[in-house]
C-alpha positions in Angstrom: 99.1 140.2 -44.7 100.7 139.0 -47.9 100.2 140.1 -51.5 99.7 136.9 -53.5 99.8 136.2 -57.2 97.6 133.2 -58.4 98.4 131.8 -61.9 95.9 129.2 -63.0 94.0 128.8 -66.3 90.8 127.5 -64.5 88.6 130.4 -63.5 86.9 128.5 -60.8 90.2 127.6 -59.1 91.4 131.3 -59.4 88.2 132.6 -57.9 88.1 130.0 -55.1 91.7 130.6 -54.1 91.1 134.4 -54.2 88.0 134.1 -52.0 89.7 131.9 -49.4 92.8 134.1 -49.1 91.0 137.4 -49.1 88.7 136.2 -46.3 91.8 135.9 -44.1 93.2 139.3 -45.1 95.5 138.7 -48.0 95.6 140.8 -51.2 95.2 138.5 -54.2 96.0 139.2 -57.9 94.9 136.8 -60.5 96.6 135.8 -63.8 95.1 133.3 -66.3 98.4 132.3 -67.9 102.1 132.1 -67.3 102.7 135.1 -69.6 100.3 137.3 -67.6 101.9 136.1 -64.4 105.4 136.9 -65.6 104.2 140.4 -66.6 102.7 140.9 -63.1 105.9 139.7 -61.4 107.9 142.3 -63.4 105.5 145.1 -62.7 104.6 144.5 -59.0 106.0 143.2 -55.8 104.5 140.0 -54.5 105.1 138.1 -51.3 103.9 134.7 -52.5 103.0 133.2 -55.9 100.7 130.2 -56.5 101.3 128.5 -59.9 99.3 125.8 -61.6 101.6 123.3 -63.4 99.5 122.4 -66.4 98.0 125.2 -68.3 98.0 126.3 -72.0 100.9 128.3 -73.3 103.7 128.9 -70.8 103.4 125.9 -68.5 103.9 126.0 -64.7 107.4 124.7 -64.7 108.6 127.3 -67.2 106.6 130.0 -65.2 108.4 128.9 -62.0 111.8 129.3 -63.9 110.8 132.8 -65.0 109.7 133.7 -61.5 113.0 132.4 -60.0 114.9 134.6 -62.5 112.7 137.8 -61.8 112.2 137.3 -58.1 114.7 134.8 -56.7 113.4 134.9 -53.1 109.7 134.8 -53.9 108.0 131.8 -52.2 106.1 129.7 -54.8 103.4 127.2 -54.2 103.0 124.8 -57.2 99.5 123.3 -57.6 98.2 120.6 -59.9 95.4 118.1 -60.3 96.8 116.4 -63.3 97.6 112.7 -62.8 99.3 110.4 -65.2 98.4 106.8 -65.4 101.4 104.5 -65.2 102.1 102.9 -68.6 105.1 100.6 -68.3 106.7 102.6 -65.5 106.2 105.2 -62.8 104.6 108.5 -63.9 106.7 111.6 -63.6 106.0 113.7 -60.5 105.7 117.2 -61.9 105.0 118.7 -58.5 108.4 117.4 -57.2 110.0 118.7 -60.4 108.5 122.1 -59.5 110.3 122.0 -56.2 113.5 121.1 -58.0 113.0 124.3 -60.1 112.5 126.4 -57.0 108.9 126.0 -55.8 108.8 126.4 -52.0 105.8 124.1 -51.5 103.2 122.2 -53.5 99.6 121.1 -53.3 97.7 118.5 -55.2 94.2 119.5 -56.4 91.7 119.2 -55.1 93.0 120.7 -51.9 91.1 122.0 -48.9 90.9 125.6 -47.7 92.9 124.5 -44.7 95.6 123.0 -46.8 95.8 126.2 -48.9 96.0 128.4 -45.8 98.6 126.2 -44.2 100.8 126.3 -47.4 100.4 130.1 -47.6 101.3 130.4 -43.9 104.4 128.2 -44.4 105.5 130.3 -47.3 105.0 133.5 -45.4 107.2 132.1 -42.6 109.8 131.1 -45.3 109.6 134.6 -46.8 110.3 136.2 -43.4 113.3 133.8 -42.9 114.5 134.7 -46.4 114.5 138.3 -45.6 117.0 137.5 -42.8 119.0 134.8 -44.5 120.6 134.4 -48.0 119.4 130.8 -48.6 115.8 129.6 -49.1 114.3 126.7 -47.4 111.9 124.2 -49.0 108.6 123.1 -47.5 106.7 120.2 -49.2 103.0 120.1 -48.5 100.4 117.7 -49.8 102.9 115.2 -51.0 100.6 112.2 -50.4 97.0 112.5 -49.4 95.5 109.8 -47.2 91.9 108.8 -47.7 90.8 110.9 -44.7 92.0 114.5 -44.3 94.8 114.9 -41.8 96.5 118.1 -40.5 99.6 119.1 -42.4 
């Protein structure tokens, strides 16, 4: 199973993600902020990182940039529940920006346990492919959520 780093400022999100992933056999390390996550990436080997986009201090986009520098092949799942209201034009899509910076996948909060597990599984497959190939592939999950849950 994978060793996963979760970086989110919301304690409830961190604990919930940890519980879900540990139940299916993964090892999960928690970081409250981007700086703690960056320190963990430098000190330990991770198979996957889950990074919240909006948090105090070092935001998720900058955290992803740092992770890309420190661990270029690390699959990263960007997560966010922040939504901008449109004021005179379309709102920026920060989750897609995260993919542009190197995130492998993204999920919009709130996400289901099944969506999280599917994203982690997809990243684990990507990680295995990256071990054999020099170029990373990108998986986009949770891009648009219909009213009723559907399989990814």
